[in-house]
N, C-alpha and C positions, 0 to 999 in steps of 0.2 A: 852657822851660815856666815859667809864672808860679806864684806860690805858690797862687793861687786855683785854677788849672788842676790842680795837684797834689793839692789838697785834694778837688776835685770827682772827680778820678779815683779817689782812695782811697775816697770816699763811695760812688761808684757801684760800685766793685769789691766793697765790703762789703754793699751792699744789692740788687745786681742780681738775685740768686737770689730773694730775698724779693719784689721788685718783679714779677719774671716770674711767680711763683706767684700773687701778688695779681691780676695781669691775667689769667692763665689761668683762674682760678676765676670770673672775671666774663665773659670773652668767648670762652674756649675756647683750645685749644693752637694753632690755626692763626692767629688774629689777634693773639695776645699778644705775640709777638716784634716785630711791626711797631709795636705801641703802646709797647713798652718802648723801641724806637728813637726814637719821637716824644718820649717822656718824656725821654730823654737829650739830644735836641736842645734842648728847652725849657730843661732844666737848664744846658746849656752857655751858652745865650743869657742866662740869669739868674744866672750864676756869682757875680756880685758880691753876690747876696743870700744865698749859702750860709752857714748858721750855723756857728760854729766847733766847737760841741759835737757830737761824732759822733752822739748820739742825736737831737739836734735836726735835724742834717743828714739823718738817715734819715727823720724825720718830714716834713721839707721835701720830700724826694724822693717820699714817698708822696703828699703834697699835689699835687705836679705830676702824678704818675700818675693821681690821682683826676680832675684837670682834663682830662687826656688822655682818660680814659674818658667823661667827660661830653661832650666834643667829639665823640667817636666815636659816642655814642648819639644825639646830635643829628643827626649825618650819617646814621646808619642810619634814623632816623625820617623824614628828608627823602627818602631813597631809596625807603623803603616808600610814603610818600605819593605820590611820583611814579609808582611802579609801580601803585599803586591808581588813580590818574588815568588812566594809560595803559590799564589793563584796562577802564575805564569801568563799574565796578561789577560786573564778572563775579565770581561767587563761586567760592571754592575751598575744599575741605575743609581744615581746620586739621590739621596733623600733631601728633601727641602730643609733649609736652615731652620734651627729651632726658633729663631726670631723672625721668621717669615711674616710679613704683614705689618711689622713694626718699623715704620719708615725711618725714624730717627736712628734706631740701632742698626738698621740695614745700611743706611748712609755712612754711619761710623765705620762699620765693617768694611766698606768699600774704600776707605781711605788707606793711604800708605800706613803700614803697621806703626811706625814711629809717630805719625800724626794722630792716628786713632788712640794710641796710648796717652799722648799728651791731652787730648780731649777727655778721655776717661779719668785721668788723674785730677784734672781741674773740676770736672762736673760730677763725677761719681764719687771721688775720694775727697772732695772739698779741699784740694791743695791750691795754694797760690801758684802762679806761674813760676815764681822764683823756687818754690819747693819742688814743683814738678821738674823744673830744669835740673835742679840738683840731683834728683832721683834718676833722671834719664842721662845725666852726665854731659849735659850741653850747657853753653853759656845762657844767661838770662835773656840776652838780646835775641839769640836764635829762637828761644822758646816763644818770646813775644811775636817775633816775625812769623813763625810757623803758625802760631795760634790765630793771628789775624788772617792769614792766608786761608787756613782751614775753616775759620768761621764763614768766610765768603763762599768757599767751596760748598759748605753744608747749606748755606742760604740758597744757593743756586740749585743744588740738588733737591732741596725740599720746597723750593718755590716760595721762600719766605722773603719778604721785603726787609731791607736793612732799615734800622731805626737810627735817628740822629744821635 
């Protein structure tokens, strides 16, 4: 086993639980293991790009997982569009959201998708704003500004008073 292979094996062992949780919170427990497998395959293909620093390696793996999620979402949209074309416009009653009744999750879902992802990364994945900004490919200052704005939005939506 090469040095890169050993480093990637160690990085995956250290981060796989967090990666699986990250994926489960976005696609549910049924699809998350498959997406984790896809993430690992991509990581093995790109092993030469693995950073030496363990925290940078973890963030690199989260970046790959995020790309895997985006690919999965594109595929889902294509499948739904095909299903719509097959139905030829036949309407169906929409089922309630799986998180109906959970005010905070519902409030997050209603945010702009980029803002919602920032909140999820900070609160669900325990990333710093700097780490979340890096993963999202935005400047730190932009992440801080968005996060402050979104916090106020969520407070207003949830009827929570701001603390000093």
